[in-house]
C-alpha positions as CSV (number, residue, x, y, z in Angstrom):
1,M,16.0,54.0,-87.9
2,I,13.3,56.6,-87.1
3,R,14.7,57.2,-83.6
4,S,18.2,57.7,-85.1
5,F,16.8,60.1,-87.6
6,L,14.9,62.1,-84.9
7,A,18.0,62.2,-82.7
8,V,20.1,63.6,-85.6
9,W,17.3,66.0,-86.5
10,Q,17.1,67.3,-82.9
11,R,20.8,68.1,-82.9
12,I,20.4,70.5,-85.9
13,P,19.9,74.1,-84.9
14,V,16.3,75.5,-85.3
15,Y,17.3,77.8,-88.2
16,G,19.0,74.8,-89.9
17,R,15.9,72.7,-89.7
18,I,13.7,75.5,-91.1
19,A,16.2,76.0,-93.9
20,L,16.1,72.3,-94.8
21,F,12.3,72.4,-94.8
22,V,12.3,75.5,-97.1
23,L,14.7,73.8,-99.5
24,L,12.5,70.7,-99.5
25,L,9.5,72.8,-100.4
26,I,11.4,74.5,-103.2
27,F,12.5,71.3,-104.8
28,F,9.1,69.6,-104.3
29,F,7.0,72.3,-105.8
30,G,9.6,73.2,-108.4
31,Y,9.4,69.6,-109.7
32,A,5.6,69.4,-109.2
33,M,4.9,72.4,-111.4
34,T,6.7,70.8,-114.3
35,L,4.2,67.9,-114.0
36,I,1.1,70.0,-113.4
37,E,1.8,72.7,-116.1
38,P,4.4,71.3,-118.5
39,Q,3.3,73.9,-121.1
40,T,4.3,76.8,-118.8
41,F,7.2,75.2,-116.9
42,H,9.3,73.5,-119.5
43,T,12.2,72.5,-117.3
44,I,12.9,71.8,-113.6
45,L,14.9,75.0,-113.6
46,D,11.7,77.0,-114.6
47,G,9.9,75.3,-111.7
48,L,12.6,76.1,-109.2
49,W,12.9,79.7,-110.3
50,W,9.1,80.3,-110.0
51,T,9.0,78.6,-106.6
52,V,11.9,80.7,-105.2
53,V,10.4,83.9,-106.6
54,T,7.0,83.0,-105.2
55,I,8.3,82.1,-101.7
56,S,10.3,85.3,-101.5
57,T,7.1,87.3,-102.4
58,V,9.1,89.0,-105.2
59,G,6.7,87.9,-108.0
60,F,8.4,88.9,-111.2
61,G,5.5,87.5,-113.2
62,D,7.6,86.0,-116.0
63,L,6.2,82.5,-115.2
64,V,2.5,82.3,-114.1
65,P,0.4,79.1,-113.6
66,V,-2.8,79.2,-115.7
67,T,-4.6,76.0,-114.8
68,L,-6.7,75.4,-111.7
69,P,-4.3,72.8,-110.3
70,G,-1.4,75.1,-110.9
71,K,-3.0,78.0,-109.2
72,A,-3.9,75.8,-106.3
73,A,-0.3,74.7,-106.0
74,G,0.7,78.4,-106.2
75,M,-1.6,79.3,-103.3
76,L,-0.2,76.4,-101.2
77,I,3.4,77.4,-101.8
78,I,2.6,81.0,-100.9
79,L,1.0,80.0,-97.6
80,L,3.6,77.4,-96.7
81,G,6.7,78.8,-98.2
82,A,6.3,82.4,-97.2
83,A,5.6,81.4,-93.6
84,F,8.6,79.2,-93.3
85,A,10.9,81.6,-95.2
86,T,9.9,84.4,-92.8
87,A,10.5,82.1,-89.8
88,F,13.9,81.1,-91.2
89,F,15.1,84.7,-91.6
90,A,13.7,85.7,-88.2
91,T,15.3,82.7,-86.5
92,F,18.6,83.3,-88.3
93,S,18.7,86.9,-87.3
94,A,17.9,86.1,-83.7
95,A,20.7,83.5,-83.7
96,A,23.2,86.1,-85.1
97,V,22.2,88.6,-82.5
98,E,22.5,86.0,-79.7
99,L,26.0,85.1,-81.1
100,Q,27.1,88.7,-81.0
101,H,25.7,89.1,-77.5
102,S,27.5,86.0,-76.3
103,Y,30.7,87.3,-77.8
104,K,30.4,90.6,-76.0
105,R,29.5,88.9,-72.8
106,G,32.5,86.6,-72.9
107,R,30.7,83.3,-73.3
108,L,32.4,82.1,-76.5
109,M,35.6,80.0,-76.7
110,Y,38.7,81.4,-78.5
111,K,39.7,78.9,-81.1
112,N,42.9,80.4,-82.6
113,N,46.4,80.0,-81.3
114,G,49.6,82.0,-80.9
115,H,47.7,84.7,-79.0
116,T,48.4,86.6,-75.8
117,V,46.1,86.0,-72.8
118,I,45.8,88.7,-70.1
119,V,44.3,87.7,-66.8
120,G,42.5,90.4,-64.8
121,W,41.0,93.7,-65.8
122,N,42.6,96.8,-64.3
123,A,44.6,99.9,-65.3
124,R,47.7,97.8,-66.0
125,A,45.8,95.4,-68.2
126,A,44.3,98.3,-70.1
127,E,47.8,99.8,-70.6
128,I,49.2,96.4,-71.7
129,I,46.5,96.1,-74.3
130,R,47.0,99.6,-75.7
131,S,50.8,99.2,-75.8
132,M,50.6,95.8,-77.5
133,Q,48.2,97.1,-80.1
134,K,50.5,100.0,-80.8
135,A,53.7,97.9,-80.9
136,Q,52.1,95.0,-82.8
137,P,48.8,96.0,-84.4
138,S,48.2,92.5,-85.7
139,S,48.6,90.9,-82.2
140,Q,45.6,88.7,-81.0
141,I,44.7,89.4,-77.4
142,V,42.3,87.5,-75.1
143,L,41.2,89.0,-71.8
144,I,40.0,86.9,-68.9
145,D,38.0,88.6,-66.1
146,Q,35.0,87.7,-63.9
147,S,34.1,91.3,-62.8
148,L,33.2,92.7,-66.2
149,E,29.8,92.2,-67.9
150,E,31.1,92.7,-71.4
151,S,34.4,93.4,-73.2
152,P,36.0,96.8,-72.5
153,F,37.7,96.7,-76.0
154,G,35.8,95.9,-79.2
155,N,38.8,94.4,-80.9
156,I,39.9,91.8,-78.4
157,H,38.3,88.5,-77.4
158,F,36.8,88.6,-73.9
159,V,36.2,85.5,-71.7
160,N,34.1,86.0,-68.6
161,G,34.9,83.7,-65.7
162,S,37.2,82.9,-62.8
163,P,40.8,82.4,-64.0
164,I,41.4,79.7,-61.4
165,L,38.9,77.4,-63.2
166,D,40.2,75.1,-65.9
167,S,37.0,75.7,-67.9
168,T,37.7,79.4,-68.1
169,L,41.4,78.8,-69.1
170,E,40.3,76.3,-71.7
171,K,37.7,78.8,-73.1
172,A,40.6,81.3,-73.5
173,N,42.7,78.5,-75.1
174,T,45.7,79.2,-72.9
175,A,47.2,75.8,-73.9
176,E,47.9,77.2,-77.4
177,A,48.7,80.8,-76.3
178,A,52.0,82.3,-77.1
179,C,52.0,84.1,-73.7
180,V,49.8,84.4,-70.6
181,V,50.1,87.5,-68.5
182,I,48.6,87.3,-65.0
183,T,48.0,90.7,-63.4
184,S,47.6,91.0,-59.6
185,D,44.1,91.6,-58.3
186,H,44.5,94.9,-56.3
187,Y,40.9,94.6,-55.0
188,K,42.2,91.8,-52.7
189,N,44.8,92.2,-50.0
190,E,48.4,91.5,-51.1
191,T,48.6,87.9,-49.8
192,E,45.3,86.9,-51.2
193,A,46.0,88.4,-54.5
194,D,49.4,86.6,-54.7
195,M,47.8,83.3,-53.7
196,Q,45.2,83.7,-56.5
197,T,48.0,84.5,-59.0
198,I,49.9,81.3,-58.0
199,L,46.7,79.3,-58.5
200,V,46.3,80.7,-61.9
201,I,49.9,79.9,-62.8
202,L,49.3,76.2,-61.7
203,G,46.2,76.1,-63.8
204,V,47.9,77.5,-66.9
205,K,50.9,75.2,-66.5
206,G,48.7,72.2,-65.8
207,L,47.0,72.6,-69.2
208,N,50.3,73.1,-71.0
209,P,53.7,73.3,-69.1
210,E,55.3,75.0,-72.2
211,T,53.0,78.0,-72.1
212,Y,55.2,81.1,-71.5
213,T,53.8,82.7,-68.4
214,I,54.4,86.1,-66.8
215,A,53.0,86.7,-63.3
216,E,52.7,89.9,-61.3
217,I,53.5,89.5,-57.6
218,Q,52.9,92.0,-54.8
219,T,54.8,90.5,-51.9
220,A,58.4,89.4,-51.5
221,H,57.7,86.1,-49.8
222,Q,55.4,84.9,-52.6
223,A,57.8,85.7,-55.5
224,A,59.7,82.4,-54.9
225,N,56.4,80.5,-54.8
226,A,55.4,81.9,-58.1
227,G,58.6,80.7,-59.6
228,R,58.1,77.2,-58.1
229,A,54.6,77.2,-59.5
230,G,56.1,77.4,-63.0
231,A,56.0,81.1,-63.9
232,D,58.7,81.9,-66.5
233,E,58.9,85.5,-65.5
234,V,57.9,87.1,-62.2
235,V,57.2,90.9,-62.1
236,K,57.8,92.1,-58.5
237,T,55.5,95.1,-58.4
238,Y,56.9,96.1,-55.0
239,E,60.4,96.3,-56.3
240,L,59.6,98.0,-59.6
241,S,57.7,100.9,-58.1
242,S,60.1,101.2,-55.2
243,H,63.1,101.4,-57.4
244,I,61.6,104.2,-59.6
245,L,60.6,106.2,-56.5
246,V,64.1,105.8,-54.9
247,N,65.6,106.9,-58.2
248,G,63.4,110.0,-58.1
249,I,64.6,110.7,-54.5
250,L,68.3,110.4,-55.3
251,H,68.1,112.0,-58.8
252,H,65.4,114.7,-58.9
253,H,63.3,115.0,-62.1
254,S,64.2,111.5,-63.3
255,I,61.0,109.5,-62.7
256,K,59.3,110.4,-66.0
257,E,62.5,109.6,-67.9
258,S,62.8,106.2,-66.0
259,M,59.2,105.3,-67.0
260,E,59.4,106.5,-70.6
261,M,62.7,104.6,-71.1
262,I,60.6,101.4,-71.4
263,N,57.5,102.0,-73.5
264,P,57.0,99.4,-76.2
265,G,54.0,101.3,-77.5
266,E,56.4,104.0,-78.5
267,G,59.0,101.6,-79.8
268,K,61.2,101.8,-76.7
269,H,62.1,98.5,-75.1
270,I,64.8,96.3,-73.5
271,E,65.7,93.2,-75.4
272,V,68.0,90.2,-74.5
273,Q,69.6,88.7,-77.6
274,E,72.0,85.9,-78.4
275,I,75.2,87.5,-79.7
276,P,75.4,86.6,-83.4
277,K,78.2,84.2,-84.3
278,N,79.5,86.6,-87.0
279,V,80.3,89.2,-84.3
280,T,84.0,89.2,-83.7
281,A,84.2,91.7,-80.9
282,S,86.0,90.3,-77.8
283,D,85.3,93.1,-75.3
284,F,82.3,95.3,-74.2
285,K,83.6,98.4,-76.0
286,N,83.9,96.9,-79.4
287,L,80.7,94.9,-79.0
288,S,78.9,98.2,-78.2
289,I,80.2,99.8,-81.4
290,E,79.0,96.9,-83.5
291,Y,75.5,97.1,-82.0
292,M,75.4,100.9,-82.4
293,E,75.5,100.3,-86.2
294,T,72.2,98.5,-85.9
295,S,70.6,101.4,-83.9
296,S,70.8,99.4,-80.7
297,V,72.5,100.5,-77.4
298,L,74.3,97.8,-75.5
299,I,73.7,98.3,-71.8
300,G,74.8,95.1,-70.3
301,I,75.6,91.4,-70.6
302,K,73.7,88.4,-69.4
303,R,75.9,85.6,-68.3
304,G,73.8,82.6,-67.2
305,E,71.6,84.1,-64.5
306,Q,74.0,87.0,-63.8
307,L,73.1,90.4,-65.1
308,I,76.1,92.7,-65.7
309,F,75.2,96.3,-66.5
310,S,77.6,98.9,-67.8
311,P,80.8,96.9,-67.3
312,A,84.2,98.3,-68.0
313,P,85.1,98.9,-71.7
314,E,87.7,96.1,-71.5
315,F,85.2,93.6,-70.1
316,Q,85.8,90.3,-72.0
317,I,82.9,88.7,-73.8
318,H,82.6,84.9,-73.3
319,S,81.0,82.2,-75.4
320,G,77.3,81.8,-74.4
321,D,76.9,85.4,-73.2
322,Q,73.8,87.3,-74.2
323,A,73.5,91.0,-75.0
324,I,71.1,93.3,-73.1
325,L,70.0,96.0,-75.5
326,F,68.0,99.1,-75.4
327,K,66.1,99.8,-78.6
328,G,64.2,103.0,-79.4
329,D,62.6,104.3,-82.6
């Protein structure tokens, strides 16, 4: 029995044990004063009030022991209570500071769900966070990185650790995340960076195969492997930047416009939607007109895995087709 009690007692945090001891002192002396000086402390509430006021060193003076035993008890509660009360507040403050320090240093587990996890700290991750916070100010974001000493943003949850370890992914609660975005490590060579990205994909999907995962890949020969590993979307950095540059070569002064066309932080984005059942348009032209009434621009059709951009006006819409829309505020 004693060993079981001691085992439970040891599991209680230090400030919790001190708080329990202070409460015990308050109740003990509060009751004791009603027995020692019943003419002054008429009820247990009077005794508790006096004990709390005495331990806190406030000393209102509305209740004062007048007998020698009462004064002796008062001296004892001052010596014991004040010491333990001070120790409690000091320990509690230290624990609060340590908790805040652990939060900033990325040592605490994220316990909510439906959040977005970003793996890797770099310029792209910073822009993702800024755009997400502008597009959806209420979005919850968790950043995983092992190179940072503390969170670069005060309003996101930071997890310090290697993203290829299950313990780090579990600390970020990727299994219950709405989306995991894996940015490529540009401090490594392209092949090594892509191999690490694939390992992270495997780790995320191993914890929860349903977690929506977007992966950035730098080399063409690893793009297929990222898909095989389970990535739901693969961003081919080499293609994206190359296409923008070629567009600038062929059509001068078009690079800025190409980049600004997709800027979720400014309300500009591409969206793929199921075509509503109440839409009766049978061709691309009439479907475009219907979407224009909702401030959306129809730029193409997704048919299975086939993407058809700017088809002829008479292009026929089939059942199961999806609309590729440009939306801008």
